[in-house]
C-alpha positions in Angstrom: -20.0 -29.0 9.5 -20.4 -25.3 10.4 -16.7 -24.9 11.2 -15.8 -26.0 7.6 -18.4 -23.7 6.2 -17.3 -20.5 8.0 -13.5 -21.3 8.2 -11.6 -18.7 6.1 -9.6 -19.9 3.3 -5.8 -19.8 3.6 -5.6 -17.0 1.1 -8.0 -15.0 3.0 -6.2 -15.3 6.2 -2.8 -14.5 4.4 -4.3 -11.4 2.6 -5.8 -10.1 5.9 -2.4 -10.5 7.8 -0.4 -8.8 4.9 -2.9 -6.0 5.2 -2.4 -5.6 8.9 1.4 -5.7 8.4 1.1 -3.2 5.6 -1.0 -0.7 7.7 1.4 -1.1 10.5 4.3 -0.2 8.3 2.5 2.8 6.7 1.7 4.1 10.2 5.4 4.1 11.2 6.1 7.4 12.8 9.5 7.6 11.1 7.7 8.2 7.7 6.1 11.3 9.0 8.8 12.6 11.5 12.0 11.7 9.7 10.8 11.6 6.1 8.4 14.4 6.3 5.4 12.7 4.9 2.4 14.9 5.6 0.4 13.6 8.6 -2.9 14.5 6.9 -5.6 12.3 5.6 -4.3 12.8 2.0 -0.7 12.2 3.1 -1.8 9.1 5.0 -3.7 7.9 1.9 -0.8 8.3 -0.3 1.6 6.4 2.2 -1.0 3.7 2.8 -1.5 3.2 -0.9 2.2 3.2 -1.6 2.7 0.3 0.8 -0.2 -1.6 -0.5 1.1 -1.3 -3.9 4.5 -2.5 -2.9 2.9 -5.8 -1.6 0.7 -6.2 -4.6 3.7 -5.8 -6.8 5.5 -8.6 -4.9 2.6 -10.9 -5.4 2.1 -10.1 -9.1 2.6 -13.1 -11.4 3.5 -15.5 -8.4 0.7 -18.0 -9.1 -2.9 -18.6 -8.3 -2.5 -18.5 -4.5 -0.6 -15.3 -4.5 -3.2 -13.8 -6.9 -6.0 -14.8 -4.5 -4.0 -13.4 -1.5 -3.4 -10.2 -3.5 -7.2 -9.9 -4.2 -8.0 -10.3 -0.5 -5.4 -7.7 0.3 -6.8 -5.3 -2.1 -10.4 -5.9 -1.0 -9.3 -5.4 2.6 -7.6 -2.1 1.6 -10.7 -0.9 0.1 -12.8 -2.0 3.1 -10.3 0.0 5.2 -10.7 3.1 3.0 -14.5 2.8 3.3 -14.2 2.6 7.1 -11.8 5.6 7.3 -14.2 7.7 5.2 -17.1 6.9 7.5 -14.8 7.7 10.6 -14.0 11.1 9.1 -17.7 11.7 9.0 -18.3 11.3 5.2 -22.1 10.7 4.9 -23.4 7.4 3.4 -24.6 9.2 0.2 -21.1 10.5 -0.4 -19.0 7.5 0.4 -19.6 5.8 -2.9 -18.5 8.7 -4.8 -15.5 9.3 -2.7 -14.5 5.6 -3.0 -14.8 5.9 -6.7 -12.5 8.7 -6.7 -10.0 6.9 -4.4 -10.1 3.9 -6.5 -9.3 5.7 -9.6 -6.6 7.5 -7.8 -5.1 4.2 -6.7 -5.2 2.7 -10.2 -3.5 5.9 -11.4 -0.7 5.4 -8.8 -0.2 1.9 -9.8 0.5 3.0 -13.5 2.7 5.8 -12.3 4.7 3.6 -9.8 5.2 0.9 -12.4 6.6 3.4 -14.8 8.8 5.1 -12.1 10.1 1.7 -10.7 10.8 0.6 -14.3 13.2 3.5 -14.6 15.4 2.4 -11.8 18.1 2.9 -10.9 17.3 6.5 -12.0 15.1 7.7 -9.3 14.1 11.0 -11.1 10.6 9.7 -12.0 10.0 8.2 -8.7 11.0 11.4 -6.8 8.8 13.4 -9.1 5.9 11.1 -8.5 6.4 11.2 -4.7 6.6 15.0 -4.9 3.2 15.2 -6.7 1.4 12.8 -4.7 2.7 12.3 -1.2 4.0 15.8 -0.7 1.3 17.5 -2.9 0.9 21.1 -1.9 3.7 21.1 0.9 7.3 21.7 1.0 9.0 18.4 0.0 12.5 18.2 1.4 12.1 14.5 2.1 11.5 13.4 -1.4 14.9 11.9 -2.1 14.9 10.1 1.3 11.4 8.8 0.7 12.4 7.6 -2.8 15.4 5.7 -1.1 13.0 4.2 1.4 10.6 3.0 -1.4 13.5 1.5 -3.3 14.9 -0.2 -0.1 11.4 -1.7 0.9 10.8 -2.9 -2.6 14.2 -4.7 -2.6 13.6 -6.1 0.9 10.2 -7.4 -0.2 11.6 -8.8 -3.4 14.3 -10.7 -1.4 11.8 -12.6 0.6 10.5 -16.0 -0.6 7.0 -15.8 -2.1 5.9 -18.5 0.4 6.2 -15.9 3.4 3.6 -13.7 1.7 1.3 -16.5 1.1 1.5 -17.5 4.8 0.7 -13.7 5.5 4.1 -12.5 6.6 6.2 -9.8 5.1 9.5 -8.2 6.7 9.7 -4.6 5.7 13.2 -3.9 7.1 14.0 -0.8 9.0 12.7 2.7 8.3 
């Protein structure tokens, strides 16, 4: 009886597994060493958010189970941001305000990524967006390479059957 009560639903397990795979990909050293993404809290937030967005985009409009999986992924993403803020020493009273700002930033990125990706194969909007967000305030020679990376990862995710995502698996391809 208790096992059934506390057993996680399949979408919860899938969403959490996708989150773990997404974080692992966003932490890929090549993104920082080869593509020049800033290895700062802000740079990592942008790379982390970009990868979460790519998986959420793949799950979009793929049915109820995919929607539930996407919600678990997003909720786990927010929980991870909260944990990261606390690890950085942000006080309890400030975490809520910071989380609201990060949430607003993420939703803004979603709109911007959707517009930039809709303009493909022209990567101009995507490169401008990456320059403003990922490389904000630093020299950005890696923008075209990161844009190519984003397009390639998006294509790799789109080529995979949705059933893989609903089982908690995603293959990102090579960096």
